[in-house]
N, C-alpha and C positions, 0 to 999 in steps of 0.2 A: 418227593412225591408223598403226599399224606393220605392217598386213597387206602393204603393198607391199614393205617391206623383207624381211618373212618369206618372201613368194613369190620374191623375188629370190634369197634364200639357198637356197631349195629348188631353184629352177631351175638354180642354179650346179652342183648335183650331178647334173643330168640333161641340160641343154643346154650345148653348147660355147660358148666365147667368140665364135667366128665359125663360120658354117655356109655351105657352098657347095652350091647346088642347081642343076640344069640349068634354063635358061630355057624349054626346050621338052622336053616329055616328062617321065616320072617317073624315068627312070634315064639313066645315061651310061656309056660304056665307060671302064674304069679307065685304059686306055692313053691316053685323050684328055686326062687331067689329069696334069701333071708334079708329083707330090707331093714328089719330091726337091728340085725347085726351090723349092717352097713352104717346105720345112724350112730352106732356106738363107737365107730372107728375114730381115732384121733385125726383131726383135720377135716372131718365131714360135718357140715352144718345142717344140711337137709337132703332128703331123698324123696323122689316121687316116681310115678309110673306113667307111661304114655303108650297109646296105640295109634299108629299112623297108617292110613290106607287112602287110596284114591276113591272118589265118589263123584256123583253128578248132583249139582245143586240147582234148584229151580225156584224162581221168584217171579210171580205174576207173568208167567209165560216166557220168561227169559231164562236161559240155561247157561251153566258154566261148569267146566271140569275143575274140581278142587281136590286138594289134599287135606283130608280131615285128620286132625291131631286131637284125639281124645286124651284128656289129662285127668289125673287123680286129684283129689283135694290136697291142697298144699303145694301144687305145682308152681304157683306164683312166688313161693318162698325159695324155689330153686332157680327159676328163670324170671327176672323182673319184667315179664311181658306187660304187666299192668301199667308200666311207665310209658308204653307205646300207644295207649288208648287215646284216640282222637275224638271219639264220639261214644256216648253211652258209658258203660263201665265193664270191667272184667269180672264177669260172673257166669261161669259155665254151668253152675247149678244154683237154683234158688229154691231151697227146700227140696221137694221131690220133683221139681220141674227142671228139665235139662234145657240149656240155652246155647246159642251160638255166638261166637265172637269172630267176625270175618275180617279179612284183610281189606285194605282200602281199594286195591285193584279189583278184588272180587266184587266189592260193593259197587264199584263203578261199572263193571261189566254187566252186572245184574240190574242196574238202574235203581239201586237201593239208596234213596235220598233222605229218608226219615226212618227213625227207629220205632215210630208209633205204628202199631198194627203191622209189623214187619215179620211175618212168619215165612221162613224158608223151608223148602222140602228137599230132603236128601234121599238119593237113590244109590243103592249099592247092589252089585250082582251077588246072588246067593252062591255060596261055595258048593252047595249040594248039586248044582247042575242047572242047565238052561234048556228050556223046551221051546222050540219054534212054534208049537201049536198053542201054547199059553205063555206068551212072552211076559205078560204082566206078573205071572207067578215066579218068574226068574229074578225078580228084584225085591229087595227089602226097602221099604219106604218109611221115612220118619219126618214128621212135620214139627218144626221147632221154632221158637221165637228167637230173633236176632237181638242180642243184648248190647252189643258194642262193635266198634270198628277200630282196628289197630293199624299202625303204619310203621314198618321197619325199613324195608328197601323195596324197589320196584319188583324184583323177582319173587320175593317172599309175599308181598302184598297181593300179587296177582295169582297166587296158588293156594295159600293156606287159610284155614279157619280152625278155631279151637272150639271144642265142646267137651262134655264130661266123658270120663272113661267109660262110665256105664252105657251111655248112648252109643259110643263107638263100638263097644263090645256087642251090643244088640244089633247095630246096623250091619256090621261085618261078620256076624255070627261067630264071634270069638269069645265065648263066655269064660271068664276067669283067666284071660290071657292078655298079654301086653307085647308090644314090639320093642320097647326100650325102657330102661330105668335111667333116670337122670340124677346127678349128684352135684350139689353145690359145695365148693371147697371153702372152708372157713378162712376168714381174713387173717393174713399172716402165715398161713400154712403153705408148704411147698407143693404145688400141683403134681410134680413128678413123684414125690414121696407118697402123696395121698393116692395117686393112681396105682402105685405098686401095692399098697395095702388093700385097696378096693378089689384089684384083680385077684389077689390071694384069697380074699374073703368070698368073692363071687365064684371062683373055681374056673376050670378050664373050658366050661361050656359057654362062657361069655367073653366077648372082646370089649376092652375098655379103651376109649379114645377121648383125647382132649378136644376142646373146641377148635384148636388149630388143626388137629389131625382130621377132623370132620371136613374142613375146607382146605385140605392140603394142596389140591391142584391150583387153587387161586393164589395161595401164598407162594407156591413154587413159581408161578408165572410172574408174580410181583418181584421175586428175587432175581429172576432172569432179566426182567426189565431194568432193575436197579443196576446189576452188573453190566448190562449192555450199555446203559447211559454212561456208566463210569469208564468203561473202556473207550467209548467214543470221545469222551472228554479228555481222557489220557492221550489219545491220538492228537487231538487239538492242542494239548499242552506241549507235546513233543514238537509239533510244527511251530508253535509260538516261541518255544525256547531257542529257536535259531536266531531270534533277535538278540538274545544274550550272547550267542556265539559270535554274531557280527560285532557286537560291542567289544567283546574281549579281544577279538582279532585286531580291531582298530586301535585299541589301547596298546597292544603289543607292538604294532607297526609304529605307533607314535613314539613309544618309549624305547625302541630298539637302539637309537644312538646312545642312550644312557647305559646300555649293557656293558660297554667298554669300561665306563667309570665304575660300575658295580663290580665287574670282574677284577678291576685293579684294586678294589678295596677288600677283596677276598670272598665275594659272594659267588656261590656256585649255581649250577643250573637248577638244582632242586629248590634253592632259596628263592630264586626269581619266579619259578613256576608257582610256588606257594603264594607269592604276592598276588599274582594275577588270578589264582584260584579263589583266594579270599575276596578279590575285587568282584569276580563274577558271582560269588556267593552272596555278597552284600547287595548286589543288584537283585538277585533272586529273593532275598529276604524282604527287601522293600516291596517288591512286586507281590509276593505272597501275602504280606501283611495287609497291603491295600486290597487285594482280592478277597481275603477272608472278611475284612471289615465290610466291604461292599456286599459280598454274598450273604453274610449273616444279617446285615441290615435290610436287604431286600426281602429275605425270608421272614423277618419279624414284621416288616410292613405288610406283607401279604397275609401273614397269620392274623394280625390284629385289625387290619383295615380292608382286606379282601379286594385289592386293586384289580387283579385279574379275575374276571368272572367267567362262569361256565355258560355258554350261550344255549341253554336248554332249561326247560321247566320241569323235567322229570326227575332231576336230582334233588336229594334232600338238602344239599348245600348250594348256595348261589355262587360262591367264589371257589377257585381252585384250592384244594386243601394242601397244605405243606406241613412238614414236621422237621424240626431242627434237632439233630442228634449230635452230641459231642463226638461220638465214635466216627460218624461220617465225616465230620470236619477234620478230625485227626487223620483219617485215611487219605483224604484229599491232600492235606499238607504233607504227609509222608510220601505220597506218590510224587508230589511236586518236588520235594527235596531230592528224591532219588533221581528223577529225570534231569533236573538242573545240575545236580552234582556230577552226574555222569557226563552230560554234554559239556560242562565247563572243564572237567578234568581232561577229556579227550582233546578239546580245543586248545587248552593251554599246553598240553604235551606236544601237539603238532606245531603250534605257533612258536614256542620257545625251544629252540634247538640247542644242543650242546655246543655247536661250533659258534653260536652267537657270543658265547662267553669266552671263547678261546683268545680273541684279540686282547681282551682285558687282562687275562691271566698272563699272556706273553709280555704285555707291557709291565706288569707287576714284577 
């Protein structure tokens, strides 16, 4: 199942390698975090700030609830969101002008078909309070040009839009505050080691999480699915291994008359059992080899040619994604060897009895 790797690749264009969030509250003062010190840490390539809150966006009479992510200059050096742009460009600021970069799902919901003269209006509740007598005064309103459209995945596209950190601070009445600091890990550096250094530099007021930890629930579900399929396949393997049991039993019955001759030549029960055990093992090795070749071949065909397609237009890929891992192949082969070895050993021990060799040893 290659969906896990597919989601990881999509998240790498939207979530940073490391994300720092306050342990208490939703935001923190920018001056409380020494971003310059973080940039000087070994293994840190870039650092930026972000402020994320929910808002209402309106475009030509159509409205949609969105999550606004206001980002500081240089955010695109931390998260390669510019690679996801499908229309326009990634420019949350143009000089002193603040701009919007909306998700493809948001653009579709608002009916945004062209970037020409596409000014969107953002509304956010004032944190100072809301008056039912003057409801208009309870909102902060900002009208801003839409500069581009990005596409990551259906859930993200339908929720998020990017803008400048300055506009987000004004919209949500959070001057000089941010909700997260994002860090890009340098190529070749160990994320776990960089995470430890960043956590020490940031202090106990901040929680540092990797990209996988931000999406821990999804990856946990994928692991459960993987182990579930493995256990089901193992059960099928146990049932299929009875064919080897039947083959070994038939061999023992067919060769039982020769036990007298083997006993007369000095063979004992352990020696005869070993013969049939290796016979069953040979059958298993041939079957495992054919299965591995067939399975790996089918995975490679699906990976390069996409024979099995997904019957839906909402996915970013048309064919079912697969990922071939040597560790998974080794785990399957090891499980096969254990099952076949155990089944063959029990069968041979039951089928070849000590009294079968007694006649030969008596004749000797």
